[in-house]
C-alpha positions as CSV (number, residue, x, y, z in Angstrom):
1,M,127.4,202.6,-24.1
2,R,128.5,203.7,-27.5
3,L,129.5,206.7,-26.1
4,M,131.4,205.6,-23.1
5,G,133.6,203.8,-25.6
6,N,134.2,206.9,-27.9
7,L,135.1,208.6,-24.4
8,K,137.6,205.9,-23.7
9,Y,138.9,205.1,-26.8
10,A,139.7,209.4,-27.2
11,A,141.5,209.2,-23.3
12,A,143.4,206.2,-24.7
13,T,144.7,208.5,-27.8
14,L,145.8,210.9,-25.2
15,L,147.6,208.7,-23.5
16,V,149.6,207.5,-26.8
17,C,150.2,210.7,-27.9
18,A,151.8,211.8,-24.6
19,L,153.6,208.5,-23.9
20,L,155.2,209.1,-27.3
21,L,156.2,212.7,-26.8
22,A,157.8,211.5,-23.3
23,P,161.8,211.9,-23.3
24,A,163.7,208.9,-24.1
25,G,166.4,208.1,-21.9
26,S,169.8,208.8,-22.2
27,E,171.2,205.0,-22.2
28,A,172.4,203.7,-25.3
29,L,169.8,201.9,-27.2
30,T,170.3,198.5,-29.6
31,K,168.6,199.7,-33.2
32,V,166.6,196.7,-34.8
33,S,164.4,196.7,-37.2
34,L,160.8,194.9,-38.0
35,Q,159.1,193.9,-41.2
36,L,155.6,193.4,-40.7
37,Q,153.7,191.3,-43.5
38,W,150.8,194.3,-44.4
39,V,150.2,197.8,-44.1
40,H,149.5,199.0,-40.4
41,Q,146.5,197.3,-38.8
42,A,145.3,195.9,-35.7
43,Q,147.2,192.5,-36.6
44,F,150.4,194.4,-35.4
45,T,148.7,196.1,-32.6
46,G,151.4,194.4,-29.8
47,F,154.5,195.7,-31.8
48,Y,152.9,199.2,-31.7
49,L,152.1,199.1,-28.0
50,A,155.5,198.0,-27.2
51,Q,157.2,201.3,-28.9
52,D,154.7,203.2,-27.4
53,L,154.8,202.4,-24.0
54,G,158.1,202.3,-24.3
55,L,158.5,198.4,-23.3
56,Y,161.2,198.4,-26.4
57,R,163.7,200.9,-24.8
58,K,163.0,199.5,-21.2
59,A,164.7,196.2,-23.1
60,G,167.6,198.9,-24.4
61,L,166.2,198.4,-27.8
62,E,165.0,201.4,-30.7
63,V,162.4,199.6,-32.7
64,D,161.9,200.5,-35.9
65,I,158.6,198.7,-37.1
66,R,158.1,199.0,-41.0
67,P,154.6,198.2,-42.8
68,G,154.7,196.4,-45.6
69,G,152.4,195.7,-48.6
70,P,152.5,194.7,-51.9
71,G,155.6,193.4,-53.3
72,I,157.3,193.2,-50.0
73,D,157.9,189.7,-49.1
74,P,159.4,189.9,-45.5
75,L,161.3,187.1,-45.5
76,S,163.4,187.9,-48.6
77,E,163.6,191.1,-46.6
78,L,165.1,189.3,-43.9
79,A,167.4,186.8,-45.9
80,T,168.9,189.7,-47.4
81,L,169.7,191.4,-43.9
82,R,167.5,194.4,-45.3
83,C,165.6,193.5,-41.6
84,D,166.8,192.2,-38.4
85,F,163.2,190.6,-37.7
86,A,160.2,189.3,-40.0
87,L,156.3,188.9,-39.7
88,S,155.4,185.5,-41.9
89,W,153.2,182.6,-41.9
90,L,155.1,179.2,-41.2
91,S,154.3,177.4,-44.4
92,D,156.5,180.0,-46.2
93,A,159.1,179.7,-43.5
94,L,159.7,176.3,-43.8
95,V,159.8,176.5,-48.0
96,M,162.7,179.0,-47.2
97,R,164.8,177.2,-44.6
98,S,164.3,174.3,-47.2
99,K,165.8,176.6,-50.1
100,G,169.0,177.1,-47.9
101,V,167.8,180.1,-46.4
102,D,168.9,179.9,-42.3
103,L,166.2,181.7,-40.7
104,V,164.6,180.6,-37.1
105,N,161.6,180.7,-35.6
106,L,161.7,183.2,-32.4
107,A,158.0,182.7,-31.7
108,Q,155.2,181.4,-33.2
109,L,151.7,184.2,-32.5
110,V,149.2,182.9,-34.2
111,Q,148.3,179.3,-32.6
112,R,145.1,179.1,-34.5
113,S,144.8,179.3,-38.7
114,A,142.2,182.7,-39.5
115,L,142.3,181.1,-43.3
116,M,138.7,180.3,-44.3
117,L,136.7,180.1,-47.7
118,V,133.5,181.8,-47.7
119,V,130.3,181.3,-50.5
120,F,126.9,182.8,-50.7
121,N,124.2,180.5,-49.5
122,D,122.2,180.5,-52.6
123,S,125.2,179.3,-54.9
124,G,123.8,175.8,-53.6
125,I,127.3,175.2,-52.2
126,R,126.6,173.4,-49.0
127,N,130.1,171.4,-48.0
128,V,133.6,171.8,-49.4
129,K,133.0,168.8,-52.2
130,D,130.6,171.0,-54.1
131,L,133.4,173.0,-55.1
132,D,134.3,170.4,-57.5
133,N,134.4,172.4,-60.9
134,R,133.7,175.5,-59.2
135,K,135.7,178.8,-59.8
136,V,137.7,179.6,-56.5
137,G,139.3,182.9,-55.6
138,L,142.8,181.8,-54.2
139,W,146.1,183.8,-52.8
140,Q,149.0,182.3,-54.4
141,H,152.2,180.8,-53.0
142,Q,152.0,180.2,-49.5
143,F,148.8,181.0,-49.2
144,A,147.3,178.5,-51.3
145,V,148.8,175.7,-49.6
146,P,145.9,175.1,-46.9
147,P,143.2,175.0,-49.7
148,R,144.9,172.8,-52.4
149,A,145.8,170.7,-49.2
150,L,142.1,170.3,-48.8
151,F,141.0,169.8,-52.4
152,T,143.4,166.9,-52.5
153,K,142.4,165.1,-49.3
154,L,138.6,165.2,-50.6
155,G,139.6,164.4,-54.2
156,I,138.2,167.0,-55.6
157,Q,139.4,169.8,-58.6
158,V,138.3,173.8,-58.4
159,N,138.9,176.1,-61.1
160,E,141.7,178.2,-59.3
161,V,141.4,181.8,-59.8
162,S,144.4,184.2,-58.9
163,Q,142.6,186.7,-56.0
164,N,144.2,189.8,-55.2
165,V,143.4,191.8,-51.7
166,S,140.0,192.9,-52.8
167,M,136.8,190.9,-52.4
168,A,135.0,192.2,-55.3
169,P,134.8,189.4,-57.6
170,F,133.2,187.5,-54.9
171,L,130.6,190.2,-54.1
172,Q,130.0,190.5,-57.7
173,R,130.0,186.4,-58.0
174,A,132.5,186.3,-60.5
175,V,133.8,183.5,-58.2
176,D,131.7,181.0,-56.4
177,A,134.3,181.0,-53.3
178,A,137.2,183.3,-52.2
179,T,139.6,182.8,-49.6
180,A,139.4,185.3,-46.5
181,M,141.1,185.9,-43.2
182,L,138.9,185.9,-40.0
183,Y,140.4,188.9,-38.9
184,N,140.0,191.0,-42.0
185,E,138.2,189.9,-45.1
186,Y,135.3,188.2,-43.3
187,H,134.5,191.4,-41.5
188,Q,135.0,193.7,-45.0
189,L,132.0,191.4,-46.2
190,Y,129.9,192.5,-43.4
191,Q,131.0,196.2,-43.7
192,A,130.3,195.7,-47.5
193,G,126.6,195.1,-46.4
194,V,127.1,191.3,-46.4
195,D,124.9,189.6,-43.6
196,P,126.8,186.7,-41.8
197,D,123.4,184.6,-42.3
198,E,124.0,185.0,-46.1
199,I,127.4,183.1,-46.5
200,T,128.5,179.9,-45.1
201,V,132.0,179.2,-43.7
202,F,135.1,176.5,-44.3
203,D,137.1,177.1,-42.0
204,F,140.7,175.3,-42.3
205,A,141.2,174.6,-38.8
206,E,138.0,173.0,-38.2
207,Q,139.0,170.6,-41.6
208,G,141.7,169.5,-40.1
209,L,144.3,171.7,-41.4
210,N,145.6,174.2,-38.7
211,F,148.6,175.7,-40.2
212,P,150.0,178.1,-37.7
213,E,150.3,181.6,-39.7
214,D,151.9,184.7,-38.1
215,G,155.5,184.0,-36.4
216,L,158.4,185.8,-35.5
217,Y,161.4,185.3,-37.9
218,T,165.4,186.1,-37.5
219,M,168.6,184.8,-39.1
220,E,170.3,182.0,-37.5
221,D,173.5,184.2,-37.4
222,T,171.3,187.0,-35.8
223,Y,170.1,184.4,-32.9
224,K,173.9,182.9,-32.2
225,E,175.5,186.5,-32.0
226,R,173.2,188.5,-30.6
227,P,170.6,185.9,-28.5
228,Q,170.0,188.1,-25.6
229,V,168.7,191.2,-27.9
230,C,166.6,188.6,-29.5
231,K,165.3,187.4,-26.4
232,A,164.7,191.2,-25.3
233,F,163.0,192.0,-28.4
234,V,160.6,188.8,-28.0
235,Q,159.9,189.3,-24.6
236,A,158.8,192.7,-25.0
237,S,156.7,192.2,-28.1
238,L,154.9,189.7,-26.2
239,E,154.6,191.9,-23.3
240,G,153.1,194.7,-25.7
241,W,150.2,192.0,-26.9
242,R,149.5,191.1,-23.5
243,R,148.8,194.9,-22.7
244,A,146.8,195.3,-25.7
245,F,144.5,191.9,-25.1
246,L,144.0,193.7,-21.1
247,D,143.4,197.5,-22.5
248,Q,142.0,197.0,-25.9
249,E,141.1,200.8,-26.0
250,L,144.8,202.0,-25.7
251,A,146.0,199.6,-28.0
252,L,143.4,200.6,-30.9
253,A,144.5,204.5,-30.2
254,S,147.9,202.9,-31.0
255,V,146.7,201.6,-34.2
256,M,144.8,204.1,-35.4
257,K,147.6,206.5,-34.9
258,R,149.1,204.6,-37.5
259,V,146.2,204.1,-39.5
260,N,145.6,207.7,-39.9
261,A,148.7,208.8,-40.5
262,A,149.0,206.8,-43.5
263,N,146.1,207.5,-45.0
264,L,145.0,204.1,-45.2
265,A,141.3,203.2,-46.2
266,S,139.9,201.5,-42.8
267,N,138.0,202.8,-39.9
268,L,137.9,202.1,-36.0
269,A,135.2,199.6,-36.2
270,H,137.2,197.3,-38.5
271,Q,140.5,197.5,-36.2
272,R,138.2,196.7,-33.1
273,W,137.2,194.0,-34.6
274,M,140.5,192.7,-35.9
275,L,142.0,192.9,-32.7
276,K,139.1,190.7,-31.2
277,S,140.3,187.9,-33.5
278,M,143.9,188.3,-32.8
279,K,143.4,187.9,-29.0
280,D,141.5,184.4,-30.1
281,L,144.1,183.2,-32.7
282,Y,147.3,184.4,-30.1
283,T,145.6,183.0,-26.8
284,H,144.4,179.7,-28.7
285,R,145.1,176.3,-26.0
286,V,148.3,178.8,-24.5
287,G,146.5,181.6,-23.2
288,T,148.9,184.4,-22.7
289,V,151.3,182.7,-20.6
290,L,152.3,180.4,-23.0
291,M,152.3,182.7,-26.4
292,G,155.0,182.5,-28.7
293,Q,155.3,178.5,-28.5
294,L,155.0,176.6,-31.8
295,S,152.9,173.2,-31.1
296,P,155.6,170.0,-32.8
297,Y,151.6,169.0,-34.2
298,D,151.3,171.7,-36.3
299,L,154.8,171.6,-37.2
300,L,154.7,168.4,-38.3
301,Q,151.1,168.3,-40.0
302,L,152.7,171.2,-42.2
303,N,155.4,169.5,-42.9
304,R,153.9,166.9,-43.8
305,V,151.5,168.8,-46.5
306,L,154.5,170.6,-47.8
307,V,156.3,167.2,-48.7
308,A,153.1,166.1,-50.5
309,Q,152.8,168.9,-52.4
310,G,156.0,169.3,-53.7
311,F,157.0,172.8,-51.8
312,I,160.1,171.4,-49.9
313,P,161.5,168.2,-50.4
314,E,162.0,166.6,-47.0
315,P,160.4,167.8,-43.5
316,I,162.2,170.6,-41.5
317,E,163.0,169.7,-37.9
318,A,162.5,171.8,-35.2
319,K,165.9,171.2,-34.0
320,G,167.7,174.0,-35.4
321,F,165.0,175.7,-36.8
322,V,162.7,176.4,-33.4
323,T,164.1,178.4,-30.6
324,E,162.9,179.1,-27.0
325,A,163.3,183.2,-27.5
326,W,159.9,183.0,-26.4
327,R,159.7,181.5,-22.8
């Protein structure tokens, strides 16, 4: 079975290479750029496949996909017009909009939050309330919004420890709990030798705090001045994701080509897990047909929490912020 999977992946890799070497059409293409949130990984598979399969070119676009990393804020890049489109969490976008940055949501990609807190079972922590007065590793800025909202809701206080991209402090028991994403850090624990039955997961969506994460954004002026370009980009990107979910070996070949070219410390098994997780997160409640829509309830709930915690002075209305580019 593993041999068959490897053969399918190898065949898909050859196909991706062939597609990349295919001559481009002679028609003039509109050049646009997309700023990702992080380094190349399966979190962004659909965009890679849209590029490699020529879906962007068919839509009349030449897309520059830019990896992110430490120190790169996609929405800041967008606000300063250093890119045309950007990926970011809905919470961050609402905060930026409240500060006068006229960005708009073109498509809400992740429908179910992948954020979680993880604890070792032998820590004695059985529920979230047991985190009271414990050391908890938290990412900063908008990433800390859901945990703080949960702690406030339960009336507990934790000792916040700034968490970086590594899970080493958690593995070394320097913190009692750590922040993780289902598609990334959670699986990294498994790859580090931690069995799933050794840890307990507190899933934020299951705790009633489903704050949508990855969404596609552009500036309001860009959307008004070039609506067809925006729509073409979104539609081609969504089709790339649909193709990725249908042919995951082909999709993984696109991912690993970029991972290997950038000499990133990852492997096919981890990227396969990530892609499977992204499918569940993208299609939650909406399937593949309605991918991209933003739930009014999720927007309302997140607005309430951001106002309550002082991140924004008043709710951001859907009108003027949420577009129909995904339809």
